[in-house]
N, C-alpha and C positions, 0 to 999 in steps of 0.2 A: 586280755585275760579270758580264759575259758569261762563260759557262762555258768557252768556247774560249780566251778570253784568260787567264782564271784558271788553267786547266790548263797553258797554255804557260808562264806565269810560275812556277808551282810546279815544273815540269820543266826550265826553262831552255831551252825550245824557241823559237828565233828565226825558224824557218821550215822548212816541209817541203812536200810535194805538196798538202796540204790547208790549209796555214796560212802566212800571211806577216805577220810582226810589223809591218812598216812600214804595210801597208794598215789594219790594225786601229787602230794608234796615230793615224794621220791622221784616221780616222773619229772616234776618241775626242776628238781635239783640236777637231774641228768641232762635235761634239754635246755637249761637256762630258765631262770625264774620268769614266770608270766607277770606282766604288769598292766595296769590300766593306762589310758591315754595320758594321765598325769604322772605316770611312773610309779604308782602305788603298788606295792606287793600285796599278797593276801594278808600279811600281818598289818600293813597300813590300813587296809579296809576293815579288818576286824577291830582294830584300835579306834577307828573313826566311829564305829557303831557301838563301841563299849562292850564287846563280848570278851570278857576276861578269860573264861574257860577255853574258848577257841584259841586265844592268844597263847595261853599256857601249853595247850596240846601242840600247837604249831611249832613252838620253840623246842619242845621235847624232841620233835622229829627233825627239825631243821634249825638249829641254833644260829646259823649264819644270817638268818633273816633279821636278827636283832639290830644290826648296824646298817642295814640297807637303807639307802636314801632315794627319795623320789626326785622328780625334776626340779623341785624347789629346795633340794638338799635336806628335806625333812625326814627324820626317822619316825618309826611308830611311836616313840616316846614323845616327840614333838606334837604329833597329832592327838594323842591321848591327853596330854597336858593342856592343849588348847581347848579340847572339848570338855575337860573337867572330869574325865573318867578315872577316878581315883584307883579303883580296883585294877584297871588295866595297867596303870602306872606301877602299882605295887607288884603285879605279876611280872612285868617287864624287868623291874629291878631285882626281884627275888630270883629270877632265873640265872642271874650272873653270880658265879661264885668267886671269880677273880676280882679283887678290889680295883685293880688298875683298869680292867675292862669296864667296870661299872662307872668309874670316874670318866673314862673316855666317852662313854655313851651320854652321860649327863652333861658333858662339856661340849659335845658336838653342836655345831651351829648350822642353821639353815642359810639360804641364799641372802637373807637380810641380816645375818649375824646374830640371830636370836637363838638362845639356848631354850631348853624345855621350860626353865624357870621364867624366862622372859614371856613365853606363851601363857603360862599359868597366871602370872601377875596381870598381864594385859587383859586376859579374859576373866579375871577376878574369881579364880577357883581356889579358895583358901586351903582346902584339904590337900590339894595337889601341891600347893606352895609349901605347906608344912612338911609334907613327905619328901619333897626334893631337897629342901634346905637341910633337913635332918640327915639325909643320906650323904650329902656332900657339903658339910659345914666348913671345910677347909678352903673351898673354892671362892675366889674373890668376885666371880661373875662380872667380867669386864663389859664395857658397853658394846652394843651392836653397831651396825653400820651407821645408824642414825644418832649414835652417841648416847643411846638410852641404856642405862643399867636397870636391872629389876627394881632397885631401890628408887631410882628416878621415876619409873613408871608407876610404882605404888604411890609415891608422893604426889605426882601430877594428877592421878585419877582419884585420889582420896581413899585409896584402899588401905585404910589404917591398920587393920588386923594383919595384913600381909607385911606391911612396913615394920610393925612391931616384931613379927616373927623373924624377919630378915636381920633386924638390928640385934635381936637377942640370941639368935642361933648361929648366924654367920660370924666367924671369928674375925674376918677382915672384909666386911662389906664395902664394895667399891662406891665411892661418892665422887668419882672423877667428873670433870666438867662435861655436862650433857649438851643437848641442843642449844645453840647460841651461847655456848660456854656457861650455861646455868647449872647450878648445883640442885640437888633434890629440895633444898630449902627454898630456893628461888621458885621452883615449880609449885611447891605447896602454898607459898605466899600468894603467888599470882592467881592460883585457882581458889584461894581463900579456904583451904582445908585446915581448919584450926587444930584439929586433933593431930594431924601429921606434922604441923608446924611445931607443936609442943614437944612431940616425941623426938623429932630431929634436933630441936633446940637443946633438949636435955642430953642428947647423945653426943652432939658436937657443936658447941657454941661458936667456935671460930668460923663456922660456915657462913654466918651472917656478914662476914667481912669480905667474902669472895665476890668480885665484880663479874658481871656477865659480859657478853660481846660488846654491849653499849655502855659499859662502865657503871652499871647500876648494881648495887648490892641488895640483899634481901630487905634491909631497913628502908631503902628508898621506895621499893614497891609497897611495903607495908604502909608507909606514910601516904603514898599516892592513893591507896585503896581505903584509907581511913581506919586501919586496924590498930586501934589505940593500945589494946592489951599487949599485942605483939611488940609494938614500938617501946612500950614501957619496960617490958622484960629485957629487950636488947640494950636499952640505954642504962638500965639498972646494972647490967653486967659490964658495959663499957660505954661511958659517956662520950668518948672520943669518936664514936661511930657517927654522931650527928655532924661532925666537921668533915667527913669524907665526901669528896665531890662525886657527883653522878654525871657521867658523860665522858666525852672524849677530851683530848688535851686542849682543843680549840673551842669546844662547845660543851660547857658543863654547868651544872646547877648544884644546889644543896638541898638537904632535907626540908628546911623551913621554907625555902622558895617553892619546893614541890607542893607543900601544904598550902601555901599562899595561892598558887596557880589553880589548885583544886577548890579553893574557897572554904577550906576546912578549918574553922576557927578553933574547934576543940582540939584538933591535932596540933595547931600552933601553940595553944596553951600547954599541951602536954610536953612539947619540945622545950618551951621556955621554962617550964617547971624543972626539967632535968638540967638544962643548959641555958641559963638566963642571958648569956652573952651571944647566943647564936643568932639573935635578931640582926646583928651587924654583918652577917655573912652576905657575900656578893656572888653573882654568877660570872660567867666568862665575859659578859658585856658590862660588868661593874654595876649591875642592877641589884637593888636590895629588895626586901620582901614587899615594900610599898610599891616600887616600880612594877613588880610582877603581878601583884593583885590588881593594880590599875590596868595593866595591859590585858588582863583576862576578865575585866569588868566584874571583879569580885568585891562589890561595894561593902559587904558585911566585914570582910577582912580589912579593908581600908579603914573603916570606922573603928574596928577593934584596935588596930595599930595606932591610930591617932589618939585613942583614949588612954594609951599607955605612955606615961612620962618617959619611960626608957627608950621609946621609939621616936622621940621628937627629932632626933638627928637625921632620921630617914627622910624627912619632908623635903629638905632642900639639898639632898645629896645628888650630885649629877652622875649619870652613867657614862659610858665610854664616848657617847656622842654629845655629852654635855646636857642631856635632858634630865630635868628633875621629874619626879612623879607628876607634878602639875603640868609639865609639857606633854607628857604622855596622855594625861587626862584630856587635855585640849585636843590632841590628835584623834582621840577615840570618839569625840563628840558626846561623851557621857557627861553627867552632871552630878558631882558629889560635893555639896556645899561645905561639908566638914573639912575637906581638903582645901578647897578654894579659900575658905575663911580662916584657915589655920594661921596663927601669927607668923610662923616661919615661912609660910608660902606667900606672904604679902610683899616681900622685898623683891626688887627688880632682879630677874634672873634671865640670862641669855644662854642659849645652847651654842654649839660650835658653828652654827650657821647664823649666829647673831639674831636669833628669834626669841621673842618672849612667848609665854603660853598663849597670850591673846593673838599674836601674829599667827600662830599655828591654828588656833580656833577659827579665825576668819578665813584662812585659806583651805580648810578642810571642807569636805562635802557637807551639804546641809543635812541636819538631823532634827528630830523633833525637840531635842534638848539644846540645840546649838544656840538659839536666841537667848535663852536664859543663861547659858554658859558664858556667852560673850558679855552679857550685861554684868554678871557677877565678877568676871575677870576685869572688866572695865572699872568696876567699883573699887578694885584694889589698886588702881593706878598703874597697872602693868602694861603700858603701851610701848610698842617697839620704836625706839628713837635712835638706834645706833647705826643701822645699816640702811643706806639710801635705797638700795634695791628692794628692800622689804617695805620701807615706809612709803615709797612713792606710789604704791598700789592703793593707798588709802588717803582719804582727805579728812582731816579732823575739823569739825565745825562745832562751835559752842551752841548749845541748845538751851534757850531760856526756859525757866520753870521745869527743869528736868526732874522727873519724879524720883529718879534714883539718887538725886543729890550729888551727882558726880560732876555736872557742868559740862560734860563732853559726851559726844556720841559719834560712832564711826559710820561714815557714809562711803559708798562705793564711788569711785571715779567714773568718768564717762566711758572709758574703755571697758570696764566691767559691766556697765549698763548696756553697752553695745552687744557684749557676749550674751547677756541675759535676753535681750530683745531678739537676737538671732535664734536662740534656743526656742523661745516662745513662737517665733514665726515658723520654725520648722514643724512644731506641734500643730499649729493652725493649718499649715499646708496638708499635713497628713489627714486631719479631720475633714477638710474640704474635699480631698480626693475620695474618701469613703462616701461623703455626702453626695457626690456626683453620681455614684452608682445607685445610692438609695433613691435619689429623686427620679431616676429613670424607672425604677420599680414602682414608686408611688404614682407616677404619671400613667404608667401602663394599667395599674389597678383602677385608677380614677376613670380612665377611658373605657375599660371593660364594664365597670359598674354603671357608668352613664349609658352605655349602649344597652345593657340588660334592662335598665329602667325604662328606656324608650320602647324597646321591643319586648314587652312582657310575655312570659310563657303562657301558652294557651290562646293567645291572640285577643282580639277585641270583638265586641258585638257589632255585626254588620247589617242586621235586619233594620231596614228603614222604618218599619212600623213599630219597632220596640222603643219604649221610652229610655232604654239603657244603651241606645246606639252610641258606639265609640268608647264604651266602658269595657274594662277588662272582664273577660268571661269567668275567670276563676276567683273573682273577688271574695266570694263567700267561703272559700276553702281555707282552713287554718294554716296549711302548709304554704299556700300562696301568700298569705299575710306575713308569715315568718320570713318568706323570701324577700318581700318588699322591704320589711324593716331592716333585715340584715344587709341588704344591698345598699340601703340608704346610709346605714352606719359605716359600711366599708367606704362608700364614696366620700362621706364627710371626713372620716379619719385620714384618708389619703389627701384630701384637699388641705386639711390642717397641716399635715406633714410637709406638703409642698410649700405652703406659706412659711413655715418655720425655716425651711431650707433657703427661701428667698431672703429672710432676715439674716441668716447666717452668712450669706454671700456679701451682704452689705457690711456686716460687722467684721468680716475677716480682714478688712483693710488695716484695722488697728491691732497691733501686736498685743496690746494690753487687754484685749477682749477675750483672751484664751479661756478664762474660767466661765464667762458667759456662753461662749461657743460650746464648751463641754456640756453645760446644762441644757442648752437648746438642742444639741445633738441627741442627748439622752431622751429628751421629751419627744422629738420627732421619731426616734426609734420606737418608743412605746406606742405612739399613734399608728405607726406603720405595721407593727405587730398586730395591733387590734384590727387593722384593716385586713390583714391576711386571714385572721381567724374569721372575721365577718364574711369575707368573700367565699370561704369554704362553706360556711353555713348557708349562704345564699345559693350556692350551687346545689347543695344537697336538698334544701327545701324546694327549690324551683323544679328540680328533677322529680321529686316526690309528688308535687302538685300535678305535673303533666302525665305521670305514669301511675297515678293512683288506681286506675281501672285494673292494672295488673299489680296487685299488692306485693307479691313476691319479688318481682323485678324492681319495683320502687324501693323496697327495703334494701335489696342488694346494692343498688346504685348509691343509695344514701350511706350505707355502711362503708363502701369503698371510698366515697368522697370524704367521709369524716376520718378515714385512716390518716389523712395528712395532718390532722390536729394531733393525733397520737405521735406521729413522727416528729412534729415540732417539739413536743414535750420531751421525747427521748433525746433529741439533739441537745436541748437546753440542759438536761440532766447530765449528759455526757460531758459537755463543756464545763459545767459547774464542778464536776469531779476532777477534771484535768487541771482546772485553775486553782 
């Protein structure tokens, strides 16, 4: 585009001593319209910068510019609506006398399938929305290529004023399935825009029954997000909504199970108040609310359900694999005494693999609560006695004076002991491999500090006539004394670390000594770190003592030497953050 024309459009200049818009536009019309690299005509540029007077004058001279599209198929109306230039939009629409042409312009879509109203709603320009809806209230405004209608965009973004305007002014606003087959009510609920939810709800209540691509309706999402008021309104309108499944044909759940998985006791109470029998509902795996709450470790929900007499039947109800909630509790390693001690949970129950809850608890990985869980399950008498393949893994031995009063305790057989021993031995071998590297470092430090102690910096008094013959020359200097002390500390800490590693080598023969080896390794590690710090201080103070005649050089060398301590600390801090 010619620079004179482009600058005039950006500034809104329709004419001055050096420029006349009419002349340039007539030349443009004869030679083909000039455009920018994006395909924008002078009308697009003026609309972008909000120059309504320039737009009006340009259309007087060249009306055909009105429907010109850039490389994104956008008209000047698209750009003005997107930027929120209400006066430009008003001028663009006012210049069209033919109603059909006006409708054509307003209904034109860009490369993404957006109309000007889509642009205005997405950019949240309310005045432009009102103007466009008023000018073409008959249009249904279908979805763009992303399946978004203006109504859907308003609901999803929480643009309540625009949503109200569309609902009240458009005679047939489109609420067709949007992205992921979701309605505007889905979008408002998921984004928790309560004003939009209420308006859409009053406008079209059956929207809450529509499922999305995953088979979830608006009620399901409201339950998941804990929106009690919305759920109450929906169930007050139609109680049967609570019985609609959420999910696909082979994998589905229900509203009360969603609330149970989220641990929302208040939502469960709300659902039960409206539909008391919904506690009996099952998912595609034949699991009830108690199963689901146990699976998700929602202990509060478990206790709430157990406190209700109406939910007693849930306790011993098996799922599709024959597992009761107590079986699932045992598999999780969690410990909920209210469920374990429930009267209906104390009877012998086997799943389809002929396992009792205790069988499952003993076979699952160790947790902090496993021991207590096994003891409590054992106190109910729920031992696996049906399947030999299960029972043979354990040996039952009577224990006299058992504190639990059960008279029995489970002990692992020899094969399980062997597995435990092998695991411990593997850990011990790993510790000793690391210790081998550490002992080399400790030995090296011990050797260096021993040599430094024998050959002290500054040398010894060699004058045979002096009574200090053979004594260190720098003994009286503070830096030298600090060197001697830190060197001795480093030597001692290294010697102690080496001694601990010797002890570890002797103890590593016994697999049961893993815990002792861990503690000894930590102790040796601390002594070795102290030795490293002390040897750095010994180096710095020793250099300072011998270079004190040149103070600047002495301080520089000490500073450089002590930088290693700072680097130690930085490494420790970095590792602490990563771990």
